C-alpha positions as CSV (number, residue, x, y, z in Angstrom):
1,X,-40.0,11.4,-36.2
2,X,-43.0,9.0,-36.4
3,X,-43.1,8.9,-32.6
4,X,-43.1,12.6,-32.4
5,X,-45.9,12.9,-34.9
6,X,-47.9,10.3,-33.1
7,X,-47.4,12.2,-29.8
8,X,-48.5,15.5,-31.4
9,X,-51.7,13.9,-32.8
10,X,-52.5,12.3,-29.4
11,X,-52.0,15.6,-27.5
12,X,-54.1,17.4,-30.1
13,X,-56.9,14.9,-29.8
14,X,-56.9,15.1,-26.0
15,X,-57.0,18.9,-26.2
16,X,-60.1,18.8,-28.6
17,X,-61.9,16.4,-26.3
18,X,-61.1,18.6,-23.3
19,X,-62.4,21.7,-25.1
20,X,-65.6,19.9,-26.2
21,X,-66.3,18.8,-22.6
22,X,-65.6,22.4,-21.3
23,X,-68.0,23.7,-24.0
24,X,-70.7,21.1,-23.0
25,X,-70.4,22.0,-19.3
26,X,-70.7,25.7,-20.0
27,X,-73.8,25.0,-22.1
28,X,-75.3,22.9,-19.3
29,X,-74.6,25.6,-16.7
30,X,-76.3,28.1,-19.0
31,X,-79.5,25.9,-19.0
32,X,-79.4,25.9,-15.2
33,X,-78.9,29.7,-15.0
34,X,-81.8,30.2,-17.4
35,X,-83.9,28.0,-15.2
36,X,-83.0,30.0,-12.1
37,X,-84.0,33.2,-13.9
38,X,-87.4,31.8,-15.0
39,X,-88.1,30.3,-11.6
40,X,-87.3,33.6,-9.9
41,X,-89.7,35.4,-12.3
42,X,-92.4,32.8,-11.3
43,X,-92.3,31.5,-14.9
44,X,-92.8,27.8,-14.3
45,X,-93.3,27.0,-18.0
46,X,-90.1,28.9,-18.7
47,X,-88.3,26.9,-16.0
48,X,-89.6,23.7,-17.7
49,X,-87.9,24.6,-21.0
50,X,-84.8,23.1,-19.5
51,X,-86.5,19.7,-19.4
52,X,-87.0,17.3,-22.3
53,X,-90.6,17.8,-23.5
54,X,-91.4,14.1,-23.6
55,X,-93.6,11.6,-21.8
56,X,-90.3,9.8,-21.1
57,X,-89.0,12.6,-18.8
58,X,-88.6,11.3,-15.2
59,X,-88.7,13.4,-12.1
60,X,-88.2,11.8,-8.7
61,X,-88.8,13.9,-5.6
62,X,-90.3,13.7,-2.1
63,X,-93.7,12.8,-3.5
64,X,-92.4,10.0,-5.6
65,X,-91.9,9.4,-9.3
66,X,-93.5,11.7,-11.9
67,X,-93.2,10.8,-15.5
68,X,-93.7,13.1,-18.4
69,X,-93.1,16.8,-19.1
70,X,-96.7,17.9,-18.7
71,X,-97.1,15.9,-15.4
72,X,-93.9,17.5,-14.1
73,X,-95.1,21.0,-14.9
74,X,-98.4,20.2,-13.2
75,X,-96.5,18.9,-10.1
76,X,-94.5,22.2,-9.9
77,X,-97.7,24.3,-10.4
78,X,-99.4,22.4,-7.6
79,X,-96.4,22.5,-5.2
80,X,-95.6,26.2,-6.0
81,X,-99.0,27.9,-6.6
82,X,-97.8,31.5,-5.9
83,X,-94.6,33.5,-6.2
84,X,-94.5,33.4,-2.3
85,X,-94.3,29.6,-2.5
86,X,-91.7,29.5,-5.3
87,X,-89.5,32.2,-3.8
88,X,-86.0,32.8,-5.1
89,X,-84.0,29.8,-6.4
90,X,-80.3,29.3,-6.3
91,X,-78.5,26.3,-7.7
92,X,-75.0,25.3,-6.4
93,X,-73.4,22.8,-8.8
94,X,-71.0,20.5,-7.2
95,X,-70.1,18.2,-10.1
96,X,-70.7,17.8,-13.8
97,X,-69.4,14.4,-15.1
98,X,-69.7,13.0,-18.6
99,X,-71.6,9.7,-18.8
100,X,-71.0,9.1,-22.4
101,X,-71.1,11.0,-25.7
102,X,-74.0,13.4,-25.4
103,X,-74.9,12.9,-21.8
104,X,-73.8,14.2,-18.4
105,X,-74.9,14.0,-14.8
106,X,-75.0,17.1,-12.7
107,X,-74.9,16.9,-8.9
108,X,-75.6,19.9,-6.6
109,X,-77.8,21.6,-4.2
110,X,-80.8,24.0,-4.5
111,X,-81.8,26.7,-2.1
112,X,-85.2,28.4,-2.1
113,X,-85.6,31.6,-0.1
114,X,-89.3,32.1,0.5
115,X,-91.7,34.1,2.7
116,X,-93.6,30.9,3.4
117,X,-90.5,29.2,4.7
118,X,-87.2,28.4,3.1
119,X,-86.5,25.1,1.5
120,X,-83.3,23.4,0.4
121,X,-82.0,20.1,-0.7
122,X,-79.8,18.2,-3.2
123,X,-80.2,17.0,-6.7
124,X,-78.8,14.8,-9.4
125,X,-79.9,15.6,-12.9
126,X,-79.2,13.8,-16.1
127,X,-78.7,16.0,-19.2
128,X,-78.8,14.7,-22.7
129,X,-78.1,16.5,-26.0
130,X,-81.3,16.3,-28.0
131,X,-81.7,17.9,-31.4
132,X,-78.6,20.1,-30.6
133,X,-79.9,21.3,-27.2
134,X,-79.0,20.2,-23.7
135,X,-82.2,19.0,-21.9
136,X,-82.8,17.4,-18.5
137,X,-84.1,13.8,-19.1
138,X,-84.1,12.7,-15.5
139,X,-84.1,14.7,-12.2
140,X,-83.9,13.4,-8.6
141,X,-84.4,16.2,-6.1
142,X,-84.9,15.9,-2.4
């Protein structure tokens, strides 16, 4: 009987962990979907709401390392000065994997359809749960 009870507790615990991870992944995908919508409305500040508003934010792209939320926003504003430059963004998520409690990495691709020429590439993003919200703390896109 004790073995059966132990087995039941173990299965129940694994189920809760699985449900929590599924909930986390759904919330992270929601952040990315919100970013797509903001970008496609040429709302770069709205897009940046998915990022950690901190000087410790790190973004690594084709022009090198950018540190800080404000500096990352300014980088986007400089690189995408008009709606024609920003175009329509689509993310394709390939993998979301738990790093540890409260953080995940997301690997995928982005596709920009633009009148000034399409752009696409890949990314790896680190999400961390900060004050109850999932935020990007590090982004490498190329």
